[in-house]
C-alpha positions, 0 to 999 in steps of 0.5 A: 031820271030813275033813282037807279040811273042816278046812282049809275051815273054818279058811280061812273062819274067818281069811278067807284061802284058801291056795295051799299048804295044806300050810303051813296044816296045819304051823301046826297041827303040834306038835313032839310030833306031828312027833317021832312022825309026821314032817314039819315042826312049826310052831315056825319058822312061830311065829317069822315070825308073831310078827315079822309080828303086831308089824309089822301091829299097829304099822301099825294104831296108826299109821293109827288114832291117827297122822296128818299135821298141816297142815305135813306133820309126823307126830303121834299121839294117844298117845306112845311109851310108851302105844303100846308098851303098847297093842301089848304088850297086843294081842300078849301071850299072854293076848290071843292065846290068848284069840282062838285059843279064841274062833275054835275054832282049838285043836280042830284042833291035831295032837298027840303022845301025850304032849300029848294025854294032858295036854291041851296044847290047853288051855295058853295058850302052846300057843294063843298059838303056834298063833295066831302060826303061822297068821299065819306060814303066811299070810305064807309063802303070800302072799309077805308081801303087806301087804294080805293079812296086814292083812286076816288079822290084823285078822280073827283079832285084832280089835284094834278090839274091845279098843280099844273094850272094853279089856283085862283090868280086873284089871291096868289103871289103872281098877282101880287107881284104883278100888281107891285111891278105895275105900281112901280112902272116896271111893266110886267115881270119878265119870267124866264123858264128852263125845263128838265131840271133833275132833282131828288123828287124827279124832273122839275122846271126852273123859273127866274126873274131879275128884280128891276129895283135892285138888279137882283136875281131870284130862281125857284124850282117847281113841278110845273111852270105855274107852280115854279112861277108862283114859288118864285113870285112868293120868294120875291114878295118875301124879299121885298117885304124884308127890305121894306120895299113891298109897301107903296107911298101911295098905300101909306097915303092914299088921300093927300090933302093940304090940311093934313100934309105935314102929318102925311109927309111924317108918315112917309118918313116913318115908313122909311120912304123918305129921310126926315123932313127939315124945315128952315124958317127966317122972317123977312120983310115982304114986298108990300113991306109987311112982315113975312116968312121965308120957308124951306123944306128939305129931304135928304137924298132928293135932288129938289127942295122946296121953298118960298115966302108966306105971310104966316110960318104955318102957312108956308109949312103946309104949302111946302109939305103938300108940294113935297108930298105930291112930288114924292107920291108922283102926282102932278100939282093942279092949280 
């Protein structure tokens, strides 16, 4: 494939024809290549592309979620924090690298010998740099024409796809809430959806959920089912966190042990999972006629209490604390 063929192919891919095709070639030129062959690399274009990208994505979010009320005041379906998070996800390294690879752009990178040997074109940071450099090249070539830049960014990034399908589920609120449900033994969250909800910014989808922990109902609106569900999951997680319900006793005490049972039980008390442990001690005479200790361990609000006779009081505290700890954590004691 000749250089002219590559330029034509890239122009078709991004939906823009360059007046100065040298700028497009520069966008694909790594510093390692220019150091060996001469000419300019793409680092400065990355800088301009990064700034343009943030602006165009902000403009996109404004038109997608914002609008004027009947009183000519601006309102948005999402608040400042939510919009910041959306923009951050749309322009993060992972998203840009994913889009550059999807468009088959890294294959045309001009690399120095060292970069070629290390297969630099496969690195996410290199793909991200390329994506931004192309946007920067378009910005310079079009004299920062807003209509052109909006069209190119929309074509290359396809933000509507991510708004409709969500981002990496391993990092989002939906995944975190699902893990909490499963830990608590509730199964999977039962999300309910209702479409056609009209609001100032257009038609939305409503997502609702009843939280088994307190039988409390939650609902949120979003531009799609995916985003409504993510927004709802975030609200539920915020509620659980505020109520001290988000953490799990097993997270506080991941490795229960008899020697540390007393302090570990106190950790659960300090985190609000149980009431303060109360030990009741009484010196008695054992079956063998020797002095012994009868020990009880009570935790207010729990049906059971733990008790037994022991040769030493300290031994009794450790044994009962360990049995109580396993019960609170839902672990069956093994002999």
